C-alpha positions in Angstrom: 0.0 0.0 0.0 1.1 3.6 -0.7 2.8 5.5 2.2 0.3 8.3 1.8 3.0 10.9 1.1 4.2 12.4 -2.1 6.4 15.4 -2.8 4.8 18.4 -4.5 6.5 17.5 -7.7 5.0 13.9 -7.5 1.6 15.3 -6.7 1.7 17.6 -9.6 2.8 14.9 -12.0 0.1 12.5 -10.6 -2.7 14.9 -11.2 -1.4 15.5 -14.7 -1.6 11.8 -15.4 -5.2 11.3 -14.0 -6.7 14.6 -15.4 -8.8 13.0 -18.2 -10.5 10.5 -15.8 -10.5 12.6 -12.6 -14.1 13.7 -12.7 -15.4 10.3 -13.6 -13.5 8.7 -10.7 -14.9 11.3 -8.3 -18.4 10.6 -9.4 -18.0 6.8 -9.1 -16.2 6.8 -5.8 -18.7 9.1 -4.1 -21.8 7.8 -6.0 -22.3 11.4 -7.2 -22.5 12.9 -3.7 -19.4 15.1 -4.3 -21.6 17.4 -6.3 -23.9 17.9 -3.3 -20.9 18.5 -1.0 -19.6 21.3 -3.2 -23.0 22.9 -3.4 -23.3 22.8 0.4 -19.8 24.3 0.9 -20.4 27.2 -1.5 -23.9 27.9 -0.3 -22.7 28.4 3.3 -20.2 31.0 2.2 -22.8 33.8 2.1 -20.8 35.9 -0.3 -21.5 39.6 -0.9 -22.7 41.0 -4.2 -19.8 41.2 -6.7 -17.5 39.0 -4.7 -14.0 38.0 -5.8 -13.2 34.4 -5.1 -10.2 32.2 -5.5 -10.6 28.4 -6.0 -7.1 27.1 -5.2 -6.2 23.5 -6.3 -9.2 24.0 -8.6 -8.3 21.0 -10.7 -11.0 20.7 -13.4 -13.0 23.6 -11.9 -16.0 21.9 -10.1 -16.0 24.3 -7.2 -15.2 27.3 -9.2 -18.1 26.6 -11.5 -20.4 26.0 -8.5 -19.4 29.4 -7.1 -20.4 31.0 -10.4 -23.6 29.1 -10.5 -24.7 30.2 -7.0 -23.2 33.7 -7.2 -23.6 34.7 -10.9 -22.0 38.2 -10.4 -18.9 36.8 -8.7 -15.4 37.1 -10.2 -13.9 33.6 -9.9 -10.3 32.6 -10.4 -9.5 28.9 -10.7 -5.9 28.3 -9.7 -3.9 25.1 -9.8 -0.3 23.9 -10.4 -1.4 20.9 -12.6 -1.8 22.3 -16.1 -3.5 19.2 -17.6 -6.2 19.4 -14.9 -6.9 23.1 -15.9 -6.9 22.2 -19.5 -9.7 19.7 -18.9 -11.6 22.3 -17.0 -11.2 25.0 -19.7 -12.8 22.6 -22.2 -15.9 22.1 -20.0 -19.1 24.0 -20.9 -18.6 26.5 -18.1 -14.8 26.7 -18.7 -15.0 30.3 -20.0 -17.0 31.6 -17.0 -13.9 31.7 -14.8 -10.3 32.9 -15.1 -7.6 30.3 -15.0 -4.3 30.8 -13.2 -1.2 28.6 -12.7 -0.8 28.8 -8.9 1.1 27.2 -6.0 -0.9 27.0 -2.8 2.2 27.5 -0.7 3.4 30.6 -2.7 0.4 32.5 -4.0 1.6 35.4 -6.2 -1.6 37.3 -5.4 -2.2 40.6 -3.5 -2.9 40.8 0.2 -6.5 41.3 1.4 -7.9 41.0 -2.1 -10.4 38.1 -2.0 -13.8 37.8 -0.4 -13.4 34.0 -0.3 -10.9 31.3 -0.9 -12.3 27.8 -1.5 -10.6 24.5 -2.1 -11.3 20.8 -2.6 -8.8 18.1 -1.6 -6.0 20.7 -1.1 -4.7 20.4 2.4 -4.3 16.6 2.3 -1.9 17.1 -0.6 0.3 19.9 0.6 3.5 19.2 2.7 2.9 22.3 4.9 -0.7 22.9 5.9 0.2 25.9 8.1 1.9 27.7 5.3 -1.1 27.0 2.9 -3.4 28.4 5.6 -1.2 31.4 6.1 -1.2 32.2 2.4 -5.0 32.0 2.3 -5.3 34.2 5.4 -3.0 36.8 3.8 -4.9 37.2 0.5 -8.4 37.2 2.2 -10.0 40.5 3.0 -10.8 41.1 6.7 -14.2 39.3 7.1 -13.4 37.1 4.1 -14.3 33.4 4.2 -12.3 30.2 3.8 -14.1 27.0 2.8 -12.5 23.6 2.1 -13.6 20.1 1.4 -11.5 17.0 2.0 -11.5 13.3 2.9 -10.8 12.5 6.6 -9.7 9.5 8.6 -12.8 7.4 9.4 -14.0 8.0 12.9 -14.2 5.2 15.5 -17.5 3.3 15.5 -19.2 0.2 14.1 -18.9 1.4 10.5 -15.1 1.9 10.6 -14.1 -1.6 9.5 -16.4 -1.4 6.5 -15.1 2.0 5.6 -11.5 0.8 5.8 -12.3 -2.1 3.4 -13.8 0.5 1.0 -10.7 2.7 1.3 -8.1 0.0 1.1 -9.6 -2.3 -1.4 -12.6 -0.9 -3.3 -11.1 2.5 -4.2 -7.7 1.0 -5.5 -9.7 -1.5 -7.5 -11.8 1.2 -9.1 -8.6 3.1 -9.8 -7.2 0.0 -11.6 -10.3 -0.2 -13.7 -11.0 3.4 -14.5 -7.8 5.5 -14.1 -4.7 5.5 -16.3 -2.7 5.8 -13.0 -3.8 3.1 -10.5 -1.1 4.3 -8.0 -3.0 7.6 -7.6 -5.9 5.7 -6.1 -3.7 3.7 -3.7 -2.2 7.0 -2.6 -5.7 8.5 -2.0 -6.8 6.1 0.8 -3.3 6.1 2.3 -3.1 9.9 2.4 -6.6 10.0 3.9 -5.7 7.7 6.7 -2.6 9.8 7.6 -4.5 13.2 7.2 -5.7 15.4 10.0 -9.0 14.8 11.8 -11.6 17.5 11.3 -10.9 18.7 14.8 -7.2 18.9 14.3 -7.6 20.8 11.0 -9.9 23.2 12.7 -7.4 23.8 15.4 -4.8 24.6 12.7 -7.2 27.2 11.3 -7.5 28.9 14.6 -3.7 28.8 14.9 -3.4 30.6 11.6 -5.6 33.4 12.9 -9.0 32.4 11.6 -12.1 32.7 13.7 -15.6 31.2 13.7 -14.3 27.9 12.5 -16.8 25.2 12.0 -17.0 21.9 10.1 -19.5 19.4 9.0 -18.8 15.7 8.6 -20.3 13.9 5.5 -20.6 10.4 4.2 -20.3 8.5 7.5 -17.6 10.8 8.7 -15.2 10.1 5.8 -15.5 13.6 4.4 -15.6 17.1 6.0 -16.3 20.6 4.9 -14.7 23.4 7.0 -15.6 27.1 7.0 -13.6 29.9 8.7 -13.3 33.7 8.6 -10.5 36.1 8.6 -11.4 38.5 11.5 -12.1 42.1 11.0 -10.0 44.5 13.0 -11.5 45.1 16.5 -14.4 42.9 15.7 -16.3 41.2 18.5 -15.4 37.6 17.9 -17.0 34.4 19.0 -15.0 32.4 21.6 -12.2 30.3 19.9 -13.9 26.9 20.1 -14.7 24.3 17.5 -18.1 24.4 15.9 -19.8 21.2 14.6 -22.7 21.5 12.2 -25.1 18.7 11.3 -24.9 14.9 11.3 -22.7 12.9 9.1 -24.4 11.9 5.8 
């Protein structure tokens, strides 16, 4: 089984190899639920009119397109460091509705306090330095700006955990061998999920980076989570720094 770790160069190359079948694998692995999760994540942002949004690690643009669908007057930049993924996204029907940008999540060549929201899917599990990625997002957000991120999480303790582990360790790699041109990518996915932060630990890192009003929602029997957080406004009256949990896993 994969170690669950790849260098940035290896991650970049991996996503380049799987770009053509990436969306299909997402739909099959999640039974189409990933579309619902993205809608939920974007809906809860509560963006202002004419918002400027960065979707970092945008891949083929699913989240960027969802932002444009829900907030039609938003300016959306889809950023990624895997060019083949963005090329797939540019050819999709909504590909011209967003701007595309080559971008490294650890070194964003973007102005400070510029964005109303920064969104991402499956970013933090794939970066070698989560704190640095959070610091970059904090830097480019306006005071009061929102962060939202979706990622897989280690399955929580409970009666379903053995069944979830079978799905992660055997079913997903098998699907990868059938559908993807790079089966190793779908051995890496479950391995990297099992070594990733719990939702609680990721939320604590967000507080450590300066964010406030951090909350998360577990999904799909606790194997996925969406986090939301806010860059505080100066001298704002803030909620106590405690974790927020929203909803039941589903």
